[in-house]
N, C-alpha and C positions, 0 to 999 in steps of 0.2 A: 796157334794157341799158346800162351804164354808158359814160361817154365814155372816149375812148381814154387820157385821163391818171387815170383812176379803175380802181385794180385790182378785178376782179371777183372777188367773195368770196361763197362760201356758207355761213353759220353753221351747225354743225352741233350743237354743245354749248356749254358755257362756255368748254370745252378745245380743241373741234375745230372745224376749219373746213377748206373748200375754196377753194382761190386757184387763179385762172386760171394756167394756166403763164406765165411770164414767164422772159426772158433771164437776169434776176438770180438765178434759181434754178438756173442750169446747174451750177454746182460741187457745190452740195449733191444734186442730183437724179442728177449723175454718180456722186458718192461713194456713193449709197445703191444704185444699181444695181450697181456693181462689187462693193460688199459683199454684195450678195443674188446675184450672179451663177450660182453654182453652184445654189443653190436654184431660182431662175426658170426656170434651162435646163431643169428637170424638166417645167415647165408652158407655158411660151412659146420662141417660136423665135427672137424678135429679141436676147435679150441676147447672144448670141454674136458679134452684129454690131457691138456698142458698145465701141469701141477706145479713142478719144481723147474727151476733155472736148468737141471741137469735134464729134464725132459727136453728142453729147448737145445741143449746142447747137443744131445745124442741124435737130435734131427738135423742139427746142422752137420753134425760127422757122418750121418748117413746118407745127406744130400751131397756133401762133397765127394763121398766115394762114388755117387751114381755119377755125379758132376763128369769126375775123371774120366769114367769109363763110357761115357756119352750118351746115357740113358735117361738121363734127367739133367736139367741146369736149374740151380736157385740162385737168383740175385735178389740183393736187397736195393731197395730205391731210397737214395739218399737225395736231400735238397739241402745245398749248403751245409753240407757234414751233418745232417739230421735224418735220422732213419725214419722213413715214413710208411714203409710196406714191402711187399714182397712182389717179385714178377719172376714167374717161371716156367719151364717145361716140366710139367708133372710127369711126364712120358715122352719118350721119345722113341720111334719106330726107326732106326737107322737106315735099314734096307729100303723103306720107303720115303725116308727123308721126311717123316712128318713129326711135328711136335705138337703135343695138347698143352695148350698155356693156361696158367692159373694165375690168379693175381688177387691181393687185396690192398687197401690202402687205410691209412690211418684215418677216420672218420672225419676228425676236423679238417683234413685237408683235402677232402672230395670236393669235386665241381670246379676245380682250378685247372683241368686240363694236364696235371702230372702223369696221371696213368697212361693217357692218350699218348702223349709225348715219348714216355717211355716205351711203350707196346712198339710205336713207329721204329725207334733205334733198335729196339729188340730183334725185330723182323729184319730189319736192314743188315743187321749185323751176322746173323744167322744165314740170311738168304745170299748176301754177297761172299760168305766163305763157302758157299755150296754145300752147307751141311743140312739144312732145311729148306723143303720147297713147298710143303703144305703145312699151314698154319692152323689149327683147331682151336676153337674155343667152344668149351660145352657150358652151360649155364641154366638155371633153372627159369623156367617158362616166368614166373613170377619176380624175379630179380631184375627189375626194370634198368636199374643202374648198368647191371653188367652186360646186358643185351644192349644197351645204348652204346657202350664201349665198342663191343665187336661191329656195330654198325658204322657208327663214327670213323671205324679205322679199315673200312672198306672189306669186312668179311661178310660173306653171302650165307644167308639162312638156308641150309640145307635140308632140314627136318627137324621132326620133333621126334625125341626118344621118351616113349611112355612110361611113365612110372620108373626112371631110370636112376633117381637119386634118393637114397634114403636120408632124410632131416627132419630132425624133433619128432619122431614117431611117426613119420608120412614118408610116402614114396610119390615124390613130385616128378612132373613132366621136367624133360631138359630138351632146350633149344641145343643145335648143333650149327655150328658157323664154320666156314672155311676160307680162307685166303690162300692163293696159289701163287708164289712168285716165281717168275719167270729167268730170276737173276741166276 
């Protein structure tokens, strides 16, 4: 792991990289969330609670602490230095070497393979370091795009969790996918 003075970056392609969440990205991230709030609200519960830029700052600071302690990892997806979304381990079980993946991408940049390439680099990075061996994605059954990301990236459907996610006043079923790395 890089020292605290160095930014943790996972290279994806010549144009795409994942940068560990840092307070200096607060304004950019906040603006991206606000821009995508209506879209994101169809898939995620938290955007409705992001009010001020300070809310975003507190989220980043909290995630930095969890990142340093190894219980979560939040990376920002950049393409040619433009912030496009987030890819993270929302939770990590260190003993089990299991990471629960979450992601979202700016609506206008979807369908270009950015997220799939970023996810592959993310998995390779943590598998090669021996930190994570079981990668898990949970997504609503009705979220076709997220299910496709999991399937395209070699995740295997392990089952369906009934009424496991509360969103927009309903309890929705979630598919649970996993990919185990031998690295």
